C-alpha positions as a printed NumPy array, in Angstrom:
array([[ 43.838, -51.846, -53.83 ],
       [ 41.413, -52.357, -50.965],
       [ 42.344, -54.957, -48.391],
       [ 39.664, -57.663, -48.338],
       [ 40.328, -58.454, -44.676],
       [ 39.668, -54.848, -43.644],
       [ 36.308, -54.756, -45.362],
       [ 35.358, -58.119, -43.861],
       [ 36.37 , -57.024, -40.363],
       [ 34.47 , -53.766, -40.675],
       [ 31.324, -55.594, -41.697],
       [ 31.333, -57.901, -38.64 ],
       [ 28.87 , -57.023, -35.853],
       [ 30.362, -55.553, -32.698],
       [ 30.463, -57.521, -29.477],
       [ 28.526, -56.029, -26.541],
       [ 31.79 , -54.789, -24.982],
       [ 32.909, -53.227, -28.273],
       [ 29.488, -51.614, -28.705],
       [ 29.733, -50.092, -25.226],
       [ 33.257, -48.793, -25.907],
       [ 32.118, -47.427, -29.247],
       [ 29.214, -45.64 , -27.572],
       [ 31.528, -44.2  , -24.891],
       [ 33.889, -42.951, -27.605],
       [ 30.981, -41.296, -29.426],
       [ 29.81 , -39.63 , -26.21 ],
       [ 33.339, -38.371, -25.453],
       [ 33.683, -37.022, -28.99 ],
       [ 30.283, -35.332, -28.75 ],
       [ 31.236, -33.678, -25.446],
       [ 34.523, -32.419, -26.871],
       [ 32.846, -31.027, -29.978],
       [ 30.102, -29.445, -27.881],
       [ 32.707, -27.624, -25.784],
       [ 34.287, -26.18 , -28.929],
       [ 30.874, -25.403, -30.408],
       [ 29.986, -23.448, -27.243],
       [ 32.352, -20.744, -28.444],
       [ 29.887, -20.027, -31.257],
       [ 27.176, -19.337, -28.665],
       [ 29.117, -16.398, -27.216],
       [ 27.081, -13.207, -27.686],
       [ 28.546, -11.361, -30.633],
       [ 30.257, -14.461, -32.103],
       [ 29.359, -13.545, -35.717],
       [ 30.995, -10.128, -35.243],
       [ 34.017, -11.668, -33.52 ],
       [ 34.367, -14.262, -36.278],
       [ 34.21 , -11.614, -38.993],
       [ 36.825,  -9.517, -37.172],
       [ 39.089, -12.559, -36.901],
       [ 38.665, -13.242, -40.632],
       [ 39.512,  -9.604, -41.37 ],
       [ 42.597,  -9.81 , -39.145],
       [ 43.78 , -12.906, -41.008],
       [ 43.173, -11.2  , -44.348],
       [ 45.078,  -8.087, -43.208],
       [ 48.02 , -10.249, -42.129],
       [ 48.099, -11.882, -45.552],
       [ 47.651,  -8.591, -47.44 ],
       [ 50.482,  -6.961, -45.492],
       [ 52.819,  -9.683, -46.74 ],
       [ 51.631,  -9.315, -50.33 ],
       [ 51.984,  -5.509, -50.235],
       [ 55.418,  -5.601, -48.657],
       [ 56.703,  -8.482, -50.786],
       [ 55.635, -10.21 , -53.978],
       [ 53.588, -13.407, -53.703],
       [ 56.484, -15.364, -55.224],
       [ 59.242, -13.98 , -52.984],
       [ 61.248, -16.604, -51.137],
       [ 60.929, -17.175, -47.395],
       [ 64.475, -15.831, -46.925],
       [ 63.524, -12.521, -48.529],
       [ 60.215, -12.289, -46.671],
       [ 61.827, -12.731, -43.281],
       [ 60.871, -14.273, -39.976],
       [ 58.448, -11.552, -38.848],
       [ 56.292, -11.761, -41.968],
       [ 56.337, -15.564, -41.889],
       [ 55.12 , -15.426, -38.287],
       [ 52.27 , -13.126, -39.396],
       [ 51.296, -15.665, -42.053],
       [ 51.366, -18.44 , -39.463],
       [ 49.103, -16.349, -37.239],
       [ 46.71 , -15.825, -40.162],
       [ 46.657, -19.571, -40.796],
       [ 46.044, -20.257, -37.096],
       [ 43.106, -17.818, -37.026],
       [ 41.576, -19.428, -40.106],
       [ 42.011, -22.953, -38.692],
       [ 40.52 , -21.856, -35.348],
       [ 37.408, -20.511, -37.08 ],
       [ 37.146, -23.684, -39.207],
       [ 37.425, -25.848, -36.081],
       [ 34.616, -23.966, -34.324],
       [ 32.354, -24.015, -37.377],
       [ 33.127, -27.72 , -37.907],
       [ 32.299, -28.487, -34.284],
       [ 28.996, -26.634, -34.552],
       [ 28.048, -28.674, -37.615],
       [ 29.201, -31.923, -36.001],
       [ 27.141, -31.247, -32.89 ],
       [ 24.089, -30.539, -35.051],
       [ 24.599, -33.818, -36.954],
       [ 25.214, -35.809, -33.757],
       [ 22.119, -34.3  , -32.16 ],
       [ 20.025, -35.182, -35.215],
       [ 21.4  , -38.744, -35.241],
       [ 20.656, -39.155, -31.53 ],
       [ 17.108, -37.867, -32.039],
       [ 16.608, -40.279, -34.943],
       [ 17.889, -43.198, -32.841],
       [ 15.521, -42.293, -29.987],
       [ 12.559, -42.167, -32.347],
       [ 13.297, -45.623, -33.754]])
């Protein structure tokens, strides 16, 4: 059940100080996302990204070829589990970069729209 107080508080206008802090937080978030998104501007990023995806897939396939998909962690062993963790890390890293690129595009569009109005 939704808390009525939360919805009422969220609908209140911000004070000038809160607006300034909110703007500073948005700017800081935009800078952080832009730094991550810069990785996607590296020459050859699409090739690098595809190689990283292939590496993650190979790590996962190696586990499935060596062991069954339903084998327990004890049977699989520490080395294979660490390969799976590396595959997950690679996938999350790519998702983070792609998410940052999209976020920067959205933030840029929102800023342009605000300037025009």
